[in-house]
Structure formats: C-alpha cells, structure tokens
C-alpha positions as CSV (number, residue, x, y, z in Angstrom):
1,M,24.0,-44.9,-41.8
2,T,22.5,-43.4,-44.9
3,A,19.8,-40.7,-44.9
4,M,17.2,-43.0,-46.3
5,S,17.9,-45.8,-43.8
6,T,17.5,-43.3,-41.0
7,R,14.2,-42.1,-42.5
8,A,13.0,-45.6,-42.6
9,K,13.5,-46.0,-38.9
10,L,11.3,-43.0,-38.1
11,G,8.2,-44.2,-36.2
12,V,4.6,-43.1,-36.6
13,V,3.6,-40.5,-34.0
14,T,1.0,-41.0,-31.3
15,A,-2.4,-39.3,-31.0
16,S,-2.6,-35.6,-30.6
17,A,-3.4,-35.5,-26.9
18,V,-0.6,-37.9,-26.0
19,L,1.7,-36.0,-28.3
20,L,1.1,-32.7,-26.5
21,A,1.8,-34.3,-23.1
22,G,4.7,-36.4,-24.2
23,V,6.5,-33.6,-26.1
24,A,6.0,-31.1,-23.4
25,V,7.1,-33.3,-20.5
26,G,10.1,-34.6,-22.5
27,Y,11.2,-31.1,-23.5
28,V,10.9,-29.8,-19.9
29,A,13.1,-32.7,-18.7
30,T,15.7,-32.0,-21.5
31,A,15.7,-28.2,-20.8
32,A,16.2,-28.8,-17.1
33,E,18.9,-31.4,-17.3
34,T,20.9,-30.3,-20.4
35,A,22.6,-26.9,-20.9
36,P,22.3,-25.4,-24.4
37,K,25.1,-26.4,-26.7
38,P,27.4,-23.6,-27.8
39,P,26.9,-22.6,-31.5
40,P,29.5,-24.2,-33.8
41,T,31.9,-21.8,-35.5
42,T,31.2,-22.1,-39.2
43,G,31.9,-18.7,-40.5
44,E,32.9,-15.2,-39.6
45,Q,30.0,-13.3,-41.3
46,A,27.2,-12.4,-38.9
47,V,23.7,-14.0,-39.3
48,T,21.2,-11.5,-40.7
49,L,17.6,-11.7,-41.8
50,T,18.1,-9.5,-44.8
51,P,16.2,-11.0,-47.8
52,G,18.5,-13.0,-50.0
53,P,19.3,-16.4,-51.4
54,R,19.7,-18.1,-48.0
55,L,17.7,-20.4,-45.8
56,L,17.1,-19.7,-42.1
57,A,17.0,-22.5,-39.6
58,I,17.9,-23.5,-36.0
59,T,21.1,-25.4,-35.4
60,D,21.7,-26.7,-31.9
61,R,19.0,-24.3,-30.6
62,H,20.7,-21.3,-32.3
63,V,19.6,-19.2,-35.3
64,S,21.6,-20.0,-38.4
65,T,21.7,-19.4,-42.1
66,V,23.0,-21.3,-45.1
67,A,23.2,-20.6,-48.8
68,A,20.0,-21.8,-50.6
69,A,22.2,-23.0,-53.5
70,D,24.3,-25.2,-51.1
71,P,22.2,-25.9,-48.0
72,T,24.3,-28.8,-46.9
73,G,27.4,-26.7,-47.2
74,P,29.0,-24.2,-44.7
75,R,26.6,-22.7,-42.2
76,T,26.7,-19.5,-40.3
77,V,25.5,-19.8,-36.7
78,S,24.6,-16.9,-34.4
79,G,24.7,-16.7,-30.6
80,L,20.9,-16.2,-30.5
81,E,19.1,-19.1,-28.9
82,C,15.6,-19.9,-30.2
83,L,13.4,-22.9,-30.0
84,R,11.4,-21.8,-33.0
85,V,12.3,-19.2,-35.6
86,Y,10.8,-17.8,-38.8
87,A,11.5,-14.6,-40.9
88,A,10.1,-12.7,-43.8
89,A,10.9,-9.2,-45.3
90,G,13.7,-8.6,-42.8
91,T,11.5,-9.3,-39.7
92,G,12.0,-12.4,-37.6
93,V,10.2,-14.1,-34.7
94,C,12.1,-16.1,-32.1
95,L,10.5,-18.2,-29.4
96,K,13.3,-17.8,-26.8
97,P,14.0,-19.3,-23.4
98,E,13.7,-16.7,-20.6
99,T,14.5,-19.0,-17.7
100,A,14.6,-22.8,-17.5
101,W,10.8,-22.8,-17.2
102,S,9.6,-19.7,-19.1
103,Y,9.8,-18.3,-22.6
104,R,9.4,-15.2,-24.6
105,M,8.2,-14.3,-28.1
106,V,10.8,-11.9,-29.5
107,V,10.4,-9.9,-32.7
108,L,13.8,-9.4,-34.4
109,D,15.0,-6.9,-37.0
110,A,17.3,-7.8,-39.9
111,A,20.4,-7.6,-37.6
112,L,18.8,-10.0,-35.0
113,R,18.1,-7.1,-32.6
114,E,15.1,-7.4,-30.4
115,T,12.4,-4.9,-31.2
116,R,9.5,-6.3,-29.2
117,T,9.0,-9.0,-26.7
118,V,6.0,-10.8,-25.1
119,S,6.2,-13.4,-22.3
120,V,4.3,-16.5,-23.5
121,P,2.9,-19.4,-21.5
122,G,4.0,-22.9,-22.0
123,L,6.4,-24.6,-24.4
124,P,7.2,-23.1,-27.9
125,N,5.7,-25.0,-30.8
126,R,4.9,-22.9,-33.9
127,A,6.0,-19.4,-35.2
128,R,5.2,-17.4,-38.3
129,V,5.7,-14.0,-39.9
130,S,3.5,-12.6,-42.6
131,A,5.1,-12.1,-46.1
132,S,5.3,-8.3,-45.5
133,G,7.0,-8.7,-42.1
134,R,4.2,-6.9,-40.3
135,M,2.3,-9.7,-38.5
136,V,3.8,-12.3,-36.2
137,S,2.2,-15.3,-34.7
138,W,3.2,-18.0,-32.2
139,T,1.8,-21.2,-30.6
140,T,2.8,-22.8,-27.3
141,F,1.8,-25.9,-25.4
142,V,0.2,-25.1,-22.0
143,G,-1.1,-27.2,-19.1
144,G,-3.9,-27.0,-16.6
145,D,-6.9,-26.8,-18.9
146,S,-9.4,-29.1,-17.1
147,Y,-11.3,-30.0,-20.4
148,T,-8.3,-31.8,-21.9
149,S,-7.8,-35.4,-20.9
150,S,-4.0,-35.0,-21.3
151,G,-3.8,-31.8,-19.2
152,F,-2.2,-30.0,-22.1
153,S,-3.6,-27.6,-24.7
154,T,-2.3,-24.8,-26.8
155,R,-2.3,-21.0,-26.9
156,T,-1.9,-19.1,-30.1
157,G,-1.2,-15.3,-30.2
158,I,-0.8,-12.6,-32.9
159,L,1.1,-9.3,-32.8
160,D,0.8,-6.5,-35.3
161,T,4.3,-5.0,-35.3
162,H,3.1,-1.7,-36.8
163,S,0.3,-0.9,-34.3
164,G,1.5,-3.0,-31.4
165,V,-1.9,-4.5,-31.0
166,T,-1.5,-8.0,-29.5
167,V,-4.0,-10.9,-29.5
168,A,-3.0,-13.0,-26.5
169,S,-5.1,-15.9,-27.6
170,L,-7.2,-16.7,-30.6
171,E,-9.7,-18.2,-28.1
172,E,-11.0,-14.6,-27.8
173,F,-12.3,-14.7,-31.4
174,A,-15.9,-15.4,-32.3
175,I,-16.4,-18.7,-34.2
176,T,-18.7,-19.6,-37.1
177,K,-18.7,-23.4,-37.4
178,D,-20.5,-25.0,-40.4
179,G,-22.3,-21.7,-40.9
180,R,-23.5,-21.2,-37.3
181,R,-22.2,-19.4,-34.3
182,Y,-20.3,-21.7,-32.0
183,R,-18.9,-21.6,-28.5
184,H,-17.2,-24.4,-26.5
185,P,-14.6,-24.4,-23.7
186,D,-12.5,-27.0,-25.4
187,V,-11.5,-24.9,-28.4
188,N,-7.8,-24.8,-29.2
189,Y,-5.8,-23.2,-32.0
190,W,-2.4,-23.7,-33.5
191,G,-0.4,-23.1,-36.7
192,V,-1.3,-19.6,-38.1
193,T,-0.4,-18.6,-41.6
194,F,-1.1,-15.1,-42.9
195,T,-2.5,-13.9,-46.2
196,A,-1.0,-11.1,-48.2
197,D,-3.3,-8.4,-46.8
198,D,-1.9,-8.8,-43.2
199,N,-5.4,-9.2,-41.8
200,R,-6.8,-12.5,-42.8
201,F,-5.1,-15.8,-41.8
202,Y,-5.6,-19.6,-41.7
203,A,-5.1,-21.8,-38.7
204,T,-6.0,-25.1,-37.1
205,M,-8.9,-25.2,-34.6
206,S,-9.6,-28.2,-32.5
207,T,-12.9,-28.9,-30.7
208,G,-15.0,-31.9,-29.9
209,G,-12.2,-34.3,-30.9
210,R,-12.0,-32.9,-34.4
211,R,-9.5,-30.6,-36.1
212,Y,-10.6,-27.9,-38.6
213,L,-9.0,-25.5,-41.0
214,V,-10.3,-22.1,-40.1
215,R,-10.1,-18.8,-41.9
216,G,-9.7,-15.8,-39.6
217,D,-10.0,-12.0,-39.6
218,V,-7.8,-10.1,-37.2
219,A,-9.7,-6.8,-37.4
220,A,-13.1,-8.4,-37.0
221,R,-11.9,-10.9,-34.3
222,T,-13.6,-13.8,-36.0
223,V,-12.8,-17.3,-37.5
224,E,-14.9,-19.6,-39.6
225,T,-14.4,-23.3,-40.4
226,V,-13.4,-24.2,-43.9
227,K,-12.5,-28.0,-43.9
228,E,-11.9,-30.8,-41.5
229,N,-8.7,-32.7,-40.9
230,V,-6.4,-29.9,-41.9
231,E,-3.6,-29.1,-39.4
232,C,-0.7,-26.7,-39.4
233,P,-1.5,-24.8,-42.7
234,S,1.1,-22.9,-44.6
235,L,0.0,-20.6,-47.4
236,S,1.8,-20.7,-50.7
237,P,3.6,-17.5,-52.0
238,D,0.8,-17.0,-54.6
239,G,-1.9,-17.5,-52.0
240,T,-3.7,-20.2,-53.9
241,R,-2.7,-23.4,-51.9
242,L,-2.1,-24.5,-48.4
243,A,0.4,-27.1,-47.4
244,F,-0.7,-29.0,-44.3
245,K,-0.5,-32.2,-42.4
246,E,-3.4,-34.5,-42.9
247,A,-4.1,-37.2,-40.2
248,V,-4.2,-40.6,-41.9
249,D,-7.8,-41.9,-41.9
250,A,-8.5,-38.7,-39.8
251,D,-6.7,-40.4,-36.9
252,P,-3.5,-38.7,-35.6
253,A,-2.5,-42.0,-33.9
254,K,-1.8,-43.3,-37.4
255,G,0.5,-40.3,-38.3
256,W,0.2,-37.4,-40.7
257,R,0.6,-37.1,-44.5
258,L,2.2,-33.9,-45.8
259,S,-0.4,-32.7,-48.3
260,V,-1.5,-29.6,-50.3
261,L,-4.9,-28.1,-50.5
262,D,-6.0,-26.1,-53.6
263,L,-8.2,-23.3,-52.1
264,A,-10.2,-22.8,-55.3
265,T,-11.2,-26.4,-55.8
266,M,-10.6,-27.8,-52.3
267,R,-8.7,-30.7,-54.0
268,V,-6.1,-32.3,-51.8
269,T,-2.8,-33.6,-53.2
270,A,-0.6,-35.8,-51.1
271,T,3.1,-35.2,-51.5
272,A,5.7,-37.9,-52.1
273,E,6.7,-37.7,-48.4
274,T,5.3,-40.9,-46.8
275,T,7.0,-40.5,-43.4
276,S,4.7,-38.9,-40.8
277,V,5.4,-35.2,-40.7
278,D,4.5,-33.4,-37.5
279,D,5.5,-29.9,-38.5
280,Q,4.2,-26.7,-40.1
281,A,5.9,-26.9,-43.5
282,A,7.5,-23.8,-45.1
283,W,7.4,-23.0,-48.8
284,L,10.9,-22.6,-50.1
285,D,9.4,-21.3,-53.4
286,G,6.2,-21.7,-55.3
287,G,6.7,-25.5,-55.8
288,T,8.8,-26.8,-52.9
289,L,8.0,-27.5,-49.3
290,A,10.5,-27.8,-46.4
291,Y,9.9,-29.5,-43.1
292,T,11.6,-31.1,-40.1
293,L,11.9,-34.8,-39.4
294,R,13.6,-36.2,-36.4
295,Q,15.9,-39.3,-36.2
296,D,15.6,-42.0,-33.6
297,D,18.1,-40.1,-31.3
298,G,16.0,-36.9,-31.6
299,R,18.4,-35.1,-33.9
300,P,16.4,-33.0,-36.4
301,D,17.0,-32.7,-40.2
302,V,15.3,-30.4,-42.7
303,W,13.9,-32.1,-45.8
304,S,12.1,-30.9,-48.9
305,V,9.6,-32.3,-51.3
306,P,7.7,-31.0,-54.4
307,A,4.3,-29.6,-53.5
308,D,2.6,-31.2,-56.6
309,G,2.9,-34.8,-55.5
310,S,5.8,-35.5,-57.9
311,G,9.5,-36.3,-57.2
312,A,10.9,-37.6,-53.9
313,P,11.9,-36.2,-50.5
314,K,15.4,-34.7,-50.3
315,L,17.6,-34.0,-47.4
316,V,18.2,-30.2,-47.4
317,I,19.9,-29.1,-44.1
318,P,21.2,-31.9,-41.9
319,G,21.2,-31.3,-38.1
320,A,18.7,-28.4,-38.3
321,E,15.1,-27.5,-37.8
322,S,12.5,-24.7,-38.1
323,P,13.3,-23.8,-41.7
324,S,12.2,-20.7,-43.7
325,P,13.5,-19.0,-46.9
326,L,14.8,-15.4,-46.4
327,T,12.5,-13.8,-48.8
C-alpha cells in the first residue's frame, strides 16, 4: 500500500467530547492488555538530546532520533519509554508510564537522565519545552469532572526547571475573556506553547462549548482570550506565527484543518494538508510543520507540510510520532 493510499483511508475524527472519552478508554485497554514492544536495534550510538541536525520522535513507545537529512533512514532507539516526548536546548520532557494505570512527567537532561519528576493525573496527551529549555508543560486526559457530558476533561501543568515552581493546573489562573473577568467550572486547557521570554505562553481554553486561543502569563497567573476556534497552538521559531488545528466550520465532528495564524494581522492560512490533523504540530524550521497521522491500524507516521499553504504533505518518519527538531 502506498503512503498516499493509506492517507486517503484516514477517517474524519469525532467531536471533542467523544474523542476524549474514546481515546482515553481505548488507550487504557491497550495499555492493560499489551506489553510495551522492545525497542528495535537500529544503531549502537546512544540517543541524546544534544542540539544537532536530528529529529526526535517516539518509535514503538520509545524515545528515538533520526538524521534530519535522512529521516526515513537508520534510526537510533533508546530504552526509555515515553508516550509523549519533546526537547529543546538539551532539555527534554517525557510523559512516562509509572504503572499500568499511572503516569509521570519526567524532565530529562541531554543524556536522557531524569532531573525532575511529577506524578500526573490521567492519560498523556501533549508535551512541550520552551526554546531555552527552561519551561516544561504537559497535558493529560482526566475523568470524573461532573460538568463534562463525556466524563473526561484535561489537566495542563507547567514547571519552571530553574526555580522548581510548578503549576499543577492552568485552571488556577485568572481569566479575562473578551475583555472581562471570567469564571466557570467547565474551563479546560490544553496544548501550551511558550514564547521566547519563558514567561508568556499560548494555549487552548475550552468553555461553554467553544474553544479559544489564550495568551498566558506564568508570573501573573493570568490568561486572556485572543481568538476562537484555535486549538493546540505551536509558536514559530521567530515568534510571529502560530500553527494550530482549526475545527472545520467550527465543528470538531467535521475534523480539523492544520493552519497557521499570523499574530500581527490575525490572518489564517490553511496548509496543503487536507487530512484531519489531531495533533500539536512542531516547527521543523521557520517554514515547515511536522505532525502525526495514524493509519487505519493505529500505526503512527510523522508527516510534514509547508507552513505558508504551498506544496504538498510529505512522509517524514514512518512508524513514529511526537516529533520535534533537536534545536
């Protein structure tokens, strides 16, 4: 089967609430019934997070790297098991199984040694590191919130690796929505991306059945809404654009279009990727996005597409997910 025929068979995802429940339940069943696969032996050199011309990803639930110039070529796979991974400036974040039913957020140094660890609730979903390597964020699916019809919601935390200050949940932050103070028990956050100053960030906030791009301030413990229908933002290296997934017709039941928001003009450009992308894209460089798509059998592949709407999607790392450049 060719890559393109496989892509054509990818279905449109369900609504957000159904997705949270379905993914979480399905993942729990898989984790309980299937032992992790051993990492394939693809090279003798150890995996490191040292900045260089390599891409970081997860292969069979293990941290791996591949040459940026030949991403479909030989791959080096570590023994470290993570469900999500990301790295920048020699610092990594790994959302790691602790037991069959519990998980940890682990901060890694360049040699994959654990430097900090935080137990997290629920099922790993998103992870990010600021460009300097100082700030780390994670998002998990959780259950038991009575205000959600599906029974699932999210928790998003932030850790300052220099000071050790930890924000267990962004729900602690004060909200300004449409210029006015706002409070509601159904508020959820996911998909943090940090700015260059290691204090401000962008994220998704959900409330009242709508999803908003918010701009946050860690020190002030505040967020403010910026724009509707912007999910899983990812800030460009120059800080001028956000890649994000935009619900088609503002309805997640119709899938998401991978798009780019110009922060100066608020102009949105859809990429050439027309398959529904349920991921927080990563910038491979100033003009290229990487993201995960899953085949019918659940196997993930990493794809890329130009950020300016030109070109066409390209298979980058087959059989992998959770990509990031080792910058």
